[in-house]
TIGUVO-537665 format. One line per 8 residues: number of its first residue (from 1); their letters; for each residue x, y, z of N, C-alpha, C, O. Coordinates in Angstrom, 1 decimal, decimal comma. Layout:
BEGIN
NUM	a	X Y Z X Y Z X Y Z X Y Z ~ ...
This chain:
BEGIN
1	apalsghl	0,8 -1,2 0,0 0,0 0,0 0,0 0,8 1,3 0,0 0,5 2,3 -0,6 ~ 2,0 1,3 0,7 2,8 2,5 0,6 3,3 2,9 -0,8 3,3 4,0 -1,2 ~ 3,6 1,9 -1,6 4,1 2,1 -2,9 2,9 2,7 -3,8 3,1 3,6 -4,5 ~ 1,7 2,1 -3,6 0,5 2,6 -4,3 0,2 4,0 -3,9 -0,1 4,9 -4,7 ~ 0,3 4,3 -2,6 0,1 5,6 -2,1 1,0 6,6 -2,7 0,6 7,7 -3,1 ~ 2,3 6,2 -2,8 3,3 7,1 -3,5 2,9 7,4 -4,9 3,0 8,5 -5,4 ~ 2,5 6,4 -5,6 2,1 6,5 -7,1 0,9 7,5 -7,2 0,9 8,3 -8,1 ~ -0,1 7,3 -6,3 -1,2 8,1 -6,3 -0,9 9,6 -6,0 -1,4 10,5 -6,7
9	edaagegl	0,0 9,8 -5,0 0,4 11,1 -4,7 1,1 11,8 -5,9 0,9 12,9 -6,2 ~ 2,0 11,0 -6,6 2,7 11,5 -7,8 1,7 11,9 -8,9 1,8 12,9 -9,5 ~ 0,7 11,0 -9,1 -0,3 11,2 -10,1 -1,1 12,4 -9,8 -1,4 13,2 -10,7 ~ -1,5 12,6 -8,6 -2,3 13,8 -8,2 -1,4 15,0 -8,3 -1,9 16,1 -8,8 ~ -0,1 15,0 -8,0 0,7 16,1 -8,1 0,9 16,5 -9,6 1,1 17,7 -9,9 ~ 0,8 15,6 -10,5 0,9 15,9 -11,9 -0,4 16,2 -12,6 -0,5 16,5 -13,8 ~ -1,5 16,2 -11,8 -2,8 16,6 -12,3 -3,5 15,4 -13,0 -4,4 15,7 -13,8 ~ -3,0 14,2 -12,9 -3,5 13,1 -13,6 -4,8 12,5 -12,9 -5,7 11,9 -13,6
17	iadatiaa	-4,9 12,7 -11,6 -6,1 12,3 -10,9 -6,5 13,4 -10,0 -5,7 14,2 -9,5 ~ -7,8 13,5 -9,7 -8,3 14,5 -8,8 -8,6 13,9 -7,4 -8,5 14,7 -6,4 ~ -8,8 12,6 -7,3 -9,2 12,0 -6,0 -9,0 10,5 -6,1 -9,1 9,9 -7,2 ~ -8,6 9,9 -5,0 -8,5 8,4 -5,0 -8,7 7,9 -3,6 -8,6 8,7 -2,6 ~ -9,1 6,7 -3,5 -9,3 6,1 -2,2 -8,6 4,7 -2,2 -8,7 3,9 -3,2 ~ -7,9 4,4 -1,1 -7,3 3,1 -0,9 -8,0 2,5 0,3 -8,0 3,2 1,4 ~ -8,5 1,3 0,2 -9,1 0,6 1,3 -8,1 0,4 2,4 -7,0 -0,2 2,1 ~ -8,4 0,7 3,6 -7,5 0,4 4,8 -7,9 -0,8 5,5 -7,2 -1,3 6,4
25	segqadal	-9,0 -1,5 5,1 -9,4 -2,7 5,8 -10,2 -3,5 4,8 -10,6 -3,0 3,7 ~ -10,5 -4,8 5,1 -11,3 -5,6 4,3 -12,7 -5,1 4,2 -13,3 -5,2 3,1 ~ -13,2 -4,5 5,2 -14,6 -4,0 5,2 -14,7 -2,8 4,2 -15,6 -2,7 3,5 ~ -13,6 -1,9 4,2 -13,6 -0,8 3,3 -13,5 -1,3 1,9 -14,1 -0,8 0,9 ~ -12,7 -2,4 1,7 -12,5 -3,0 0,3 -13,9 -3,5 -0,1 -14,3 -3,3 -1,3 ~ -14,6 -4,2 0,7 -15,9 -4,7 0,4 -16,9 -3,6 0,0 -17,7 -3,7 -0,9 ~ -16,8 -2,5 0,8 -17,7 -1,4 0,5 -17,4 -0,8 -0,8 -18,3 -0,4 -1,6 ~ -16,1 -0,7 -1,2 -15,7 -0,1 -2,5 -16,3 -1,1 -3,6 -16,8 -0,6 -4,6
33	wrlrdtis	-16,1 -2,4 -3,4 -16,6 -3,3 -4,4 -18,2 -3,2 -4,6 -18,7 -3,3 -5,7 ~ -18,9 -3,1 -3,4 -20,3 -2,9 -3,5 -20,7 -1,6 -4,3 -21,6 -1,6 -5,1 ~ -19,9 -0,6 -4,0 -20,2 0,7 -4,8 -20,0 0,4 -6,3 -20,8 0,8 -7,1 ~ -18,9 -0,2 -6,6 -18,6 -0,5 -8,0 -19,7 -1,4 -8,6 -20,2 -1,2 -9,8 ~ -20,1 -2,4 -7,9 -21,1 -3,3 -8,4 -22,5 -2,7 -8,6 -23,3 -3,3 -9,3 ~ -22,8 -1,6 -8,0 -24,1 -1,0 -8,1 -24,1 0,1 -9,2 -25,2 0,6 -9,5 ~ -23,0 0,4 -9,9 -23,0 1,4 -10,9 -23,9 1,0 -12,0 -24,7 1,8 -12,5 ~ -23,8 -0,2 -12,5 -24,7 -0,6 -13,7 -26,2 -0,6 -13,3 -27,0 -0,1 -14,1
41	eaerasgs	-26,5 -1,0 -12,1 -27,9 -1,0 -11,7 -28,4 0,5 -11,6 -29,5 0,8 -12,1 ~ -27,6 1,3 -11,0 -28,0 2,8 -10,9 -28,1 3,4 -12,3 -29,0 4,2 -12,5 ~ -27,2 3,0 -13,2 -27,3 3,6 -14,5 -28,5 3,1 -15,3 -29,2 3,9 -15,9 ~ -28,9 1,8 -15,2 -30,1 1,3 -15,8 -31,3 2,0 -15,3 -32,2 2,3 -16,0 ~ -31,3 2,3 -14,0 -32,5 2,9 -13,3 -32,7 4,4 -13,8 -33,7 4,9 -13,7 ~ -31,6 5,0 -14,3 -31,6 6,4 -14,6 -32,0 6,7 -16,1 -32,0 7,8 -16,5 ~ -32,2 5,6 -16,9 -32,6 5,8 -18,3 -31,8 5,0 -19,3 -30,9 4,3 -18,9 ~ -32,2 5,2 -20,5 -31,6 4,5 -21,6 -30,2 5,0 -21,9 -29,8 6,1 -21,7
49	avhhdvsv	-29,4 4,0 -22,5 -28,0 4,3 -22,9 -27,6 3,3 -24,0 -28,2 2,3 -24,1 ~ -26,7 3,7 -24,8 -26,0 2,8 -25,7 -24,8 2,3 -25,0 -23,9 3,1 -24,7 ~ -24,7 1,0 -24,8 -23,6 0,4 -24,0 -22,5 -0,1 -24,9 -22,7 -0,6 -26,0 ~ -21,2 0,1 -24,4 -20,0 -0,4 -25,0 -19,1 -1,0 -24,0 -18,9 -0,4 -22,9 ~ -18,7 -2,2 -24,2 -17,7 -2,8 -23,4 -16,4 -3,0 -24,2 -16,3 -3,9 -25,0 ~ -15,5 -2,0 -24,0 -14,3 -1,9 -24,9 -13,1 -2,1 -24,1 -13,1 -2,0 -22,8 ~ -12,0 -2,2 -24,8 -10,7 -2,2 -24,1 -9,7 -1,3 -24,9 -9,7 -1,3 -26,1 ~ -8,9 -0,6 -24,2 -7,8 0,2 -24,8 -6,5 0,0 -24,0 -6,6 -0,5 -22,8
57	pvsamprf	-5,4 0,3 -24,6 -4,1 0,1 -23,8 -4,2 1,0 -22,5 -4,7 2,1 -22,5 ~ -3,8 0,4 -21,4 -3,9 1,1 -20,1 -3,3 2,5 -20,2 -3,8 3,4 -19,6 ~ -2,2 2,6 -20,9 -1,5 3,9 -21,0 -2,4 4,9 -21,7 -2,2 6,1 -21,6 ~ -3,3 4,5 -22,6 -4,2 5,4 -23,3 -5,5 5,6 -22,6 -6,3 6,5 -23,1 ~ -5,8 4,9 -21,5 -7,1 5,0 -20,9 -7,5 6,4 -20,5 -8,6 6,8 -20,9 ~ -6,7 7,2 -19,8 -7,2 8,5 -19,4 -7,5 9,4 -20,6 -8,5 10,1 -20,7 ~ -6,6 9,4 -21,6 -6,7 10,2 -22,8 -8,0 9,7 -23,6 -8,8 10,6 -24,0 ~ -8,1 8,4 -23,7 -9,3 7,9 -24,4 -10,6 8,4 -23,8 -11,5 8,9 -24,4
65	ivqaaaav	-10,7 8,2 -22,4 -12,0 8,5 -21,8 -12,3 10,0 -21,9 -13,4 10,4 -22,3 ~ -11,3 10,9 -21,7 -11,5 12,3 -21,8 -11,9 12,7 -23,2 -12,9 13,4 -23,5 ~ -11,0 12,3 -24,2 -11,2 12,7 -25,6 -12,4 12,1 -26,2 -13,2 12,8 -26,9 ~ -12,6 10,8 -26,0 -13,8 10,2 -26,6 -15,1 10,7 -26,0 -16,1 10,9 -26,8 ~ -15,1 10,9 -24,7 -16,4 11,4 -24,1 -16,7 12,8 -24,7 -17,8 13,1 -25,0 ~ -15,7 13,6 -24,8 -15,9 15,0 -25,3 -16,4 14,9 -26,8 -17,3 15,7 -27,1 ~ -15,8 14,1 -27,5 -16,1 14,0 -29,0 -17,6 13,4 -29,1 -18,3 13,9 -30,0 ~ -17,9 12,4 -28,3 -19,3 11,8 -28,4 -20,3 12,9 -28,0 -21,3 13,1 -28,7
73	earfagah	-20,0 13,6 -26,9 -21,0 14,6 -26,4 -21,1 15,8 -27,4 -22,2 16,4 -27,4 ~ -20,0 16,1 -28,1 -20,1 17,2 -29,1 -20,9 16,7 -30,3 -21,6 17,5 -30,9 ~ -20,7 15,5 -30,7 -21,3 15,0 -32,0 -22,8 14,6 -31,8 -23,6 14,8 -32,7 ~ -23,1 14,1 -30,6 -24,5 13,7 -30,3 -25,1 14,6 -29,3 -25,0 14,4 -28,1 ~ -25,8 15,6 -29,7 -26,3 16,7 -28,8 -27,1 16,1 -27,7 -28,0 15,4 -27,9 ~ -26,7 16,6 -26,5 -27,4 16,2 -25,3 -27,0 14,9 -24,7 -27,4 14,6 -23,5 ~ -26,3 14,1 -25,4 -25,8 12,8 -24,9 -24,8 13,0 -23,8 -24,2 14,0 -23,7 ~ -24,7 12,0 -22,9 -23,8 12,1 -21,7 -23,1 10,8 -21,6 -23,8 9,8 -21,5
81	viafghlg	-21,8 10,8 -21,5 -21,0 9,6 -21,4 -20,8 9,3 -19,9 -20,5 10,1 -19,1 ~ -21,0 8,0 -19,6 -20,6 7,4 -18,3 -19,6 6,3 -18,5 -19,9 5,4 -19,2 ~ -18,4 6,5 -18,0 -17,3 5,5 -18,2 -16,9 5,0 -16,9 -16,6 5,7 -16,0 ~ -16,8 3,6 -16,8 -16,4 3,0 -15,5 -15,9 1,6 -15,9 -16,2 1,1 -17,0 ~ -15,3 1,0 -14,9 -15,0 -0,5 -15,1 -13,6 -0,8 -14,6 -13,3 -0,4 -13,5 ~ -12,9 -1,6 -15,4 -11,7 -2,2 -14,9 -10,5 -1,4 -15,5 -9,7 -1,9 -16,3 ~ -10,4 -0,2 -15,0 -9,4 0,7 -15,6 -8,0 0,2 -15,5 -7,2 0,6 -16,3 ~ -7,7 -0,6 -14,5 -6,3 -1,1 -14,3 -5,9 -2,0 -15,4 -4,7 -2,2 -15,7
89	dgnvhfnv	-6,8 -2,7 -16,1 -6,4 -3,6 -17,2 -6,9 -3,1 -18,6 -6,8 -3,9 -19,6 ~ -7,4 -1,9 -18,6 -7,8 -1,3 -19,9 -9,2 -1,6 -20,4 -9,7 -1,1 -21,4 ~ -10,0 -2,3 -19,6 -11,4 -2,6 -19,9 -12,3 -1,5 -19,4 -12,2 -1,1 -18,2 ~ -13,2 -1,0 -20,2 -14,0 0,1 -19,7 -15,4 0,0 -20,3 -15,6 -0,4 -21,5 ~ -16,4 0,2 -19,5 -17,8 0,3 -19,9 -18,0 1,8 -20,3 -18,0 2,6 -19,4 ~ -18,1 2,0 -21,6 -18,2 3,4 -22,1 -19,6 3,5 -22,6 -19,9 3,2 -23,8 ~ -20,5 4,0 -21,8 -21,9 4,1 -22,0 -22,4 5,5 -22,4 -22,0 6,5 -21,7 ~ -23,2 5,6 -23,4 -23,7 6,9 -23,8 -25,1 7,1 -23,5 -26,0 6,4 -24,1
97	rapagadg	-25,4 7,9 -22,6 -26,8 8,1 -22,1 -27,6 9,0 -23,0 -27,1 10,0 -23,6 ~ -28,9 8,7 -23,1 -29,8 9,5 -23,9 -29,9 10,9 -23,3 -29,8 11,1 -22,1 ~ -30,2 11,9 -24,2 -30,4 13,3 -23,7 -31,6 13,4 -22,7 -32,5 12,6 -22,8 ~ -31,5 14,3 -21,8 -32,6 14,5 -20,9 -33,9 14,8 -21,7 -33,8 15,6 -22,6 ~ -35,0 14,2 -21,3 -36,2 14,4 -22,0 -36,5 13,6 -23,2 -37,6 13,6 -23,8 ~ -35,4 12,9 -23,7 -35,6 12,1 -24,9 -36,4 10,8 -24,6 -36,3 10,3 -23,5 ~ -37,0 10,3 -25,7 -37,6 9,0 -25,6 -36,4 8,0 -25,7 -36,0 7,7 -26,8 ~ -36,0 7,6 -24,5 -34,7 6,8 -24,5 -34,6 5,6 -25,4 -33,7 5,5 -26,2
105	pawaageg	-35,6 4,7 -25,4 -35,5 3,6 -26,3 -35,5 4,0 -27,8 -34,8 3,4 -28,6 ~ -36,3 4,9 -28,1 -36,4 5,4 -29,5 -35,0 6,1 -29,9 -34,5 5,9 -31,0 ~ -34,5 6,9 -29,0 -33,2 7,5 -29,2 -32,1 6,5 -29,4 -31,3 6,6 -30,3 ~ -32,1 5,5 -28,5 -31,0 4,5 -28,6 -31,2 3,7 -29,9 -30,2 3,4 -30,6 ~ -32,4 3,4 -30,3 -32,6 2,6 -31,6 -32,2 3,5 -32,8 -31,6 3,0 -33,7 ~ -32,5 4,8 -32,7 -32,2 5,6 -33,9 -30,7 6,0 -33,9 -30,1 6,0 -35,0 ~ -30,2 6,5 -32,8 -28,8 7,0 -32,7 -27,7 5,9 -32,4 -26,6 6,1 -32,7 ~ -28,2 4,8 -31,8 -27,3 3,7 -31,4 -26,2 3,3 -32,4 -25,1 3,2 -32,0
113	paisrfvh	-26,7 2,9 -33,6 -25,6 2,4 -34,5 -24,6 3,5 -34,9 -23,4 3,1 -34,9 ~ -25,0 4,7 -35,0 -24,0 5,8 -35,3 -23,1 6,0 -34,1 -21,9 6,2 -34,3 ~ -23,7 6,0 -32,9 -22,9 6,2 -31,7 -21,9 5,1 -31,6 -20,7 5,3 -31,3 ~ -22,3 3,8 -31,8 -21,4 2,7 -31,7 -20,3 2,8 -32,7 -19,1 2,5 -32,4 ~ -20,6 3,1 -33,9 -19,5 3,3 -34,9 -18,5 4,4 -34,5 -17,3 4,2 -34,6 ~ -19,0 5,5 -34,0 -18,2 6,6 -33,5 -17,3 6,1 -32,4 -16,1 6,4 -32,4 ~ -17,9 5,5 -31,4 -17,1 5,0 -30,2 -16,1 3,9 -30,7 -14,9 4,0 -30,3 ~ -16,5 3,0 -31,5 -15,5 2,0 -32,0 -14,4 2,6 -32,8 -13,3 2,1 -32,7
121	davgavgg	-14,7 3,6 -33,6 -13,6 4,3 -34,3 -12,6 4,9 -33,3 -11,4 4,9 -33,5 ~ -13,1 5,5 -32,3 -12,3 6,2 -31,2 -11,4 5,1 -30,5 -10,3 5,3 -30,2 ~ -12,0 4,0 -30,3 -11,3 2,8 -29,6 -10,2 2,4 -30,6 -9,0 2,2 -30,1 ~ -10,5 2,2 -31,8 -9,5 1,8 -32,8 -8,3 2,8 -33,0 -7,2 2,4 -33,2 ~ -8,6 4,1 -32,8 -7,6 5,1 -33,0 -6,5 5,0 -31,9 -5,4 5,5 -32,1 ~ -6,9 4,5 -30,8 -5,9 4,3 -29,7 -5,3 2,9 -29,6 -4,6 2,6 -28,6 ~ -5,6 2,1 -30,6 -5,1 0,7 -30,6 -5,9 -0,3 -29,7 -5,4 -1,3 -29,2 ~ -7,2 0,0 -29,5 -8,0 -0,8 -28,6 -8,8 -1,8 -29,3 -8,7 -2,0 -30,6
129	sisaehgi	-9,7 -2,5 -28,6 -10,6 -3,5 -29,1 -12,0 -3,1 -28,8 -12,4 -2,6 -27,8 ~ -12,9 -3,4 -29,8 -14,4 -3,0 -29,6 -15,0 -4,0 -28,6 -16,2 -3,8 -28,3 ~ -14,3 -5,0 -28,2 -14,9 -5,9 -27,2 -13,8 -6,2 -26,1 -12,7 -6,5 -26,4 ~ -14,3 -6,2 -24,9 -13,4 -6,4 -23,8 -13,7 -7,8 -23,2 -13,4 -8,8 -23,8 ~ -14,3 -7,8 -22,0 -14,5 -9,1 -21,3 -15,6 -10,0 -21,8 -15,7 -11,1 -21,4 ~ -16,6 -9,4 -22,6 -17,7 -10,2 -22,9 -17,7 -10,8 -24,3 -18,6 -11,5 -24,7 ~ -16,7 -10,6 -25,1 -16,5 -11,1 -26,4 -17,3 -10,4 -27,5 -18,0 -9,4 -27,2 ~ -17,2 -10,8 -28,7 -17,8 -10,2 -29,8 -19,3 -10,4 -29,9 -20,1 -9,5 -29,9
137	gqmklsel	-19,8 -11,6 -29,8 -21,2 -11,9 -29,8 -21,8 -11,6 -31,2 -21,1 -11,1 -32,1 ~ -23,1 -11,8 -31,3 -23,7 -11,5 -32,6 -23,9 -10,0 -32,8 -23,9 -9,6 -34,0 ~ -24,1 -9,2 -31,8 -24,4 -7,8 -31,9 -23,2 -7,0 -32,5 -23,4 -6,0 -33,1 ~ -22,0 -7,5 -32,2 -20,8 -6,8 -32,6 -20,1 -7,4 -33,9 -19,1 -6,9 -34,3 ~ -20,7 -8,4 -34,4 -20,1 -9,1 -35,5 -19,8 -8,2 -36,7 -18,7 -8,2 -37,3 ~ -20,8 -7,4 -37,1 -20,6 -6,6 -38,3 -19,6 -5,5 -38,0 -18,9 -5,1 -38,8 ~ -19,5 -5,0 -36,7 -18,5 -4,0 -36,3 -17,1 -4,6 -36,4 -16,2 -3,9 -36,7 ~ -17,0 -5,9 -36,0 -15,7 -6,6 -36,1 -15,3 -6,6 -37,5 -14,1 -6,4 -37,8
145	qrtgdpvr	-16,2 -6,9 -38,4 -15,8 -7,0 -39,8 -15,4 -5,6 -40,3 -14,5 -5,5 -41,2 ~ -16,1 -4,6 -39,8 -15,8 -3,2 -40,3 -14,4 -2,7 -39,7 -13,7 -2,1 -40,4 ~ -14,2 -3,0 -38,4 -13,0 -2,4 -37,7 -11,8 -3,3 -37,6 -10,7 -2,8 -37,3 ~ -12,1 -4,6 -37,7 -11,0 -5,6 -37,5 -9,9 -5,5 -38,5 -10,1 -5,1 -39,6 ~ -8,8 -6,0 -38,1 -7,6 -6,1 -38,9 -7,9 -7,2 -40,0 -8,1 -8,4 -39,6 ~ -7,9 -6,8 -41,3 -8,2 -7,8 -42,3 -7,3 -9,0 -42,3 -7,8 -10,1 -42,6 ~ -6,1 -8,9 -42,0 -5,2 -10,0 -42,0 -5,6 -11,0 -40,8 -5,6 -12,2 -41,0 ~ -5,9 -10,4 -39,7 -6,3 -11,3 -38,5 -7,6 -11,9 -38,9 -7,8 -13,1 -38,5
153	laaqaaik	-8,6 -11,2 -39,5 -9,9 -11,8 -39,8 -9,7 -12,9 -40,8 -10,4 -14,0 -40,7 ~ -8,8 -12,7 -41,8 -8,6 -13,8 -42,8 -7,9 -15,0 -42,1 -8,3 -16,1 -42,5 ~ -7,0 -14,8 -41,2 -6,4 -15,9 -40,5 -7,5 -16,7 -39,7 -7,5 -17,9 -39,6 ~ -8,4 -15,9 -39,0 -9,5 -16,6 -38,3 -10,3 -17,5 -39,2 -10,7 -18,6 -38,9 ~ -10,6 -16,9 -40,4 -11,5 -17,7 -41,3 -10,7 -18,9 -41,8 -11,3 -20,0 -42,0 ~ -9,4 -18,8 -42,1 -8,6 -19,9 -42,5 -8,6 -21,0 -41,4 -8,7 -22,2 -41,8 ~ -8,4 -20,6 -40,2 -8,4 -21,6 -39,1 -9,8 -22,3 -39,0 -9,8 -23,5 -38,8 ~ -10,8 -21,5 -39,1 -12,2 -22,0 -39,1 -12,4 -23,1 -40,2 -12,9 -24,1 -39,9
161	raldplgi	-11,9 -22,7 -41,4 -12,1 -23,7 -42,5 -11,3 -24,9 -42,3 -11,7 -26,0 -42,6 ~ -10,1 -24,8 -41,7 -9,2 -26,0 -41,5 -9,8 -26,9 -40,4 -9,8 -28,1 -40,6 ~ -10,4 -26,3 -39,4 -11,0 -27,1 -38,3 -12,4 -27,6 -38,6 -12,9 -28,5 -38,0 ~ -13,1 -26,9 -39,4 -14,5 -27,1 -39,7 -14,8 -27,0 -41,2 -15,5 -26,1 -41,6 ~ -14,3 -27,9 -42,0 -14,4 -27,7 -43,4 -15,9 -27,8 -43,9 -16,2 -27,2 -45,0 ~ -16,8 -28,4 -43,2 -18,2 -28,4 -43,6 -19,0 -27,3 -43,0 -20,2 -27,1 -43,3 ~ -18,4 -26,4 -42,2 -19,1 -25,3 -41,6 -20,2 -25,6 -40,7 -21,2 -24,9 -40,7 ~ -20,1 -26,7 -40,0 -21,2 -27,2 -39,1 -21,0 -26,8 -37,6 -22,0 -27,0 -36,9
169	mnpgklvp	-19,8 -26,4 -37,3 -19,6 -26,0 -35,9 -19,9 -24,5 -35,7 -19,1 -23,7 -36,1 ~ -21,0 -24,3 -35,0 -21,3 -22,9 -34,6 -21,3 -22,0 -35,9 -20,6 -20,9 -35,9 ~ -22,1 -22,3 -36,9 -22,0 -21,6 -38,2 -22,5 -20,1 -38,0 -23,5 -19,8 -37,3 ~ -21,7 -19,2 -38,6 -22,1 -17,8 -38,6 -21,6 -17,1 -37,3 -21,9 -15,9 -37,2 ~ -21,0 -17,8 -36,4 -20,6 -17,1 -35,1 -19,1 -16,7 -35,3 -18,3 -17,6 -35,7 ~ -18,8 -15,5 -35,0 -17,5 -14,9 -35,2 -17,0 -14,8 -36,6 -16,7 -13,7 -37,1 ~ -17,0 -16,0 -37,3 -16,6 -15,9 -38,7 -18,0 -15,9 -39,5 -18,7 -16,9 -39,4 ~ -18,3 -14,9 -40,2 -19,6 -14,8 -40,8 -19,8 -15,9 -41,9 -18,9 -16,4 -42,4
177	laiedaat	-21,1 -16,2 -42,1 -21,5 -17,3 -43,0 -20,9 -17,1 -44,4 -20,5 -18,0 -45,0 ~ -20,9 -15,8 -44,8 -20,5 -15,5 -46,2 -19,0 -16,0 -46,4 -18,7 -16,5 -47,4 ~ -18,2 -15,8 -45,4 -16,8 -16,2 -45,4 -16,7 -17,7 -45,4 -15,9 -18,3 -46,1 ~ -17,5 -18,3 -44,5 -17,5 -19,8 -44,4 -18,0 -20,4 -45,7 -17,4 -21,4 -46,2 ~ -19,1 -19,9 -46,3 -19,7 -20,4 -47,5 -18,7 -20,3 -48,7 -18,6 -21,2 -49,5 ~ -17,9 -19,2 -48,7 -17,0 -19,0 -49,8 -15,9 -20,1 -49,8 -15,2 -20,4 -50,8 ~ -15,6 -20,6 -48,6 -14,5 -21,6 -48,5 -15,0 -23,0 -48,8 -14,1 -23,9 -49,1 ~ -16,3 -23,3 -48,9 -16,7 -24,6 -49,1 -17,2 -24,8 -50,6 -17,6 -25,9 -50,9
């Protein structure tokens, strides 16, 4: 803890952080985790948002959060970014809340795809990934095709073809059916 305290003091002195808390007991650590665990619940209760679970290099995290939040809020009038998560390993929940007074679900349905493209482009600009701890899934598959490294995507498709030449194992998941079909 003394080394961590020293680093926090240095970071505060350089203006990198405004406030920090270090648990002095297991009870305080539990209380901090409870606080962290209730963020998602509190956010859901406060209205609609377009959710992103992304990762960026730890060294780029502060710059990414500040710059991407400002860019999103400037581009999408009235939107408000809430960013939280696993900042020590580069994973961040970067959620864009609907403007006050907006029909949240309609706003998210209408603006969501453009917001996600905008956020994913910002993530890519700092060398990050559009998916952190929860994987690509079906909802991000088209964004992976849009933002992913073409060489890496081609390698994944080649591995899929080698291991599953008939395309019967989890078809259309991660490697789109069009790529699988082209190989057979």
